[in-house]
C-alpha positions, 0 to 999 in steps of 0.5 A: 622555562617559557622560552624552552617550552616554546623551543619544544613545542616547535620541535615536536611540531617539525618532527610531526610535520617531517613524518607526515611529509615522509609518509605522503612521499612514500604512498604517492611514489611506492603505492601500487607501482605494478598497477600500469602496464610495462613502458616500451622503454622499461623493457629496453632498459630491462634488456640492458640489465640482462646483458649486464647479467649475461657479460658481467658489465655494461658496454657503453654505447654513445649512440644509446644517449644514456650512460651506464649508472641506471643500468647498474642500479636496476641490476642491483635491484634484481638481486631482490626483486628477480628479473622483472621490470618492476625493478626499474620502477623501483629505482625510479621511485627511490630517487624521485622519493630522495629528491624531495627528502633531500630538499625537505632536510637541506641546507638550514638557512633556506630550509623554509624555501627548500621545504615549500619546493619540496611540497610542490615537486611532491604534489607535482602530477609529472613528477609523480607519473614519471617518478614511478615510471622505470626510465632514467629521468626521476634518477637524472633529476635527483642528481640535478637537484643534488648538484644545485644544492651544493651552491646553497651549501657554498653560500652557507660557507659548508664548503665540504658539502659543497665539494661532495654534493657538486661532485656527487651531482656531476657525477650522477648526471654524466653517468645517467643522460648526455642531456646534462649539458643542457643543466650546464647551459642554463646554470652558467648564466644564472650563476653569472647574472647572480654573482654580478648583481649580488655577490660582494667582491671581497666575500668572492675572494675570501670565498675562493681562498676557503674553497681551495683550502677545504678541497685539499682536506683528505676527506674531500680530496678522497671522496672526489677521488672515489667518485672519479674512480667509480665513474671511470670504472662503470664506463669502462666496464670496470677495465673490461670495455677501455673504450667507453671511457673514450666513447663518453667524450664523443657522445655529444655529437650523435646526441645533438644530431638526434636532438636536432633531427627529432628521430620521429619524436618531433614536438612543437616549441610549445609542447612543454609549455602546454603540458606544464599550463594544463597540469602544473597549476601550483608550481605555475601560481607559485612562479607568479609570486616569484616573478612579482617579488623577484627583486627581493631575493637573490635565490629567486633571480637565480632560479628564474634565470636558470628555469627560463634559459633551461625551458628555452633550451629544451623548447628549442630542441625538436626531439621532445619525449614527454617525460623530460618534463620533469628535468625542466620543471623542478627549477620552476618547483624551486622558484615557486618554493622560494617565491612563496616563502618570500611572500610569507615573511612579508605577511601577517599571521592571518594572511599567512593562514589564508596563504596556507589554505589557498595552497592546501586547495591547490595541492588537493586539486594536484592530488586529485589529478594524481589520483586519476593518473597514478592509481585509477587510470595510469594509462589514459591514452589521451593525456599527454603523460602517456606515451609508447605505452603498452595496454591493459590487454598487453598486462593481461596477456603477459600476466596470464602467461607469466601465471602459467609459467609459474604454476608449471615451470616446465613450460619454459621448454616450450617454443615462442616465435616471435617474428613481428616487426616490433618485438618489444617488450616480448623478448624481455618479459618472456626471456624465461623461456628457453626457446625464443625464435625470431625467424621470419615466417617467410623462411620458417614457422617453428613447429608446435610452438606454444605461442606465435606472434604475427604481423597482420600483414603476415597472416595468410602467410603464416596460416597457410604454413602452420601445421596442426591448425586445429590445436591453435586459436588467436587474438588481436593484441593492441600492443601500444600507442601508435602501433598496428595490432599484433596477431597472437596464436596460442594453443587453445588447450592451454589458454581457453577461457584464460582471457577476458576476451574470446579466442578466434578459430582459425579460417576453415576450422 
């Protein structure tokens, strides 16, 4: 009876911990998703989603460096959200949430280590910040984690789960980003080294036989066949763009050219190291513990090699966009989880309590960082995480126009002329307007447009051609980082006192 009581107590505490974990994960990944102004890439992603609605399928382009899966996922969620960039964030947040959940409920024999890894990733500022951004990376990380968990199921001899997780993980990575190659290049030496150091030859031979047997089972073979068919379907536009599948196999060369060339996103070799050093204290502390105990656990050896080689490859590539940090960070989170769990197993109860208190302090400090970055000031232009993002002024401007449009749908018949050198995100956020003109002002100024978007250098030219000048006022709009301001000319009668900044009169009024 006493034993049953203890087991019941353990089960109850386990359920309570799981519920608390899920609540915190939901809050950190989903609360106030709309408080951040639109990101440049979010608008581009929505353009591809718009093409799916218009064409009925995604046309894969190897020079885009992104597969079709994310766009189809966002396309699905726009059924419920409407055509709004928030759907890109919902998809990203769901997969960021699922990443920590799948670790929490992962393979039983390593569940303690995986749950600690889930906590390290849950309270990671980078994982939190980019896990709420409507870009591919958090979804890509999810499938990387799924694929790596297949190795854990392999060790546990759960061969069906091995095939399902490996097939699903590889499918997701390959259908999202060409950088799945980096995952493979980092994984190979980690697997080889772990095999020769820790795996018994007879055990390996028996495992291979069991793998072959399980592969022939109907449930595995059918599941993998379905995954392959879906992969072929989304790359070929479900049969309407057969060239897309061939393009997948040639995509590596343009991706390598961009990666080596930089294309304006060149960063130093130490860029990732500096970002992790300044923001990921908990994971770094866990990694230090892991390196001290590395000879005590085969998974510590595996994740040490896997994470360090991944970091090295990403660091050697000149082309660096900050959100890619989570693809090289999560293996360090796994390493930290296994290292801390190994340390826990070697400590007495009093020491474990001290370690737990230390982790709580680290996680609390990271929570403060996450609060500032995710909720209080998600667009701190001086922070490394904020990159090519639009401004709070842009958010207010877009919000006001969309509010006016919602209150008076007939306004969508008005003309908007967007003749700036860089137009994004305007074609997407204002796509509900029937008349969007992209004519340059040197060619034509659309008569009586509701809003004109003008580059500063074209100010004199535009105003010289503008008719009915007395009906318009303008203001300077700071669109995003590292870009010149855009002049916005609006019909004064509809926008007077609409913004938190004043409208300026044209010269001569």
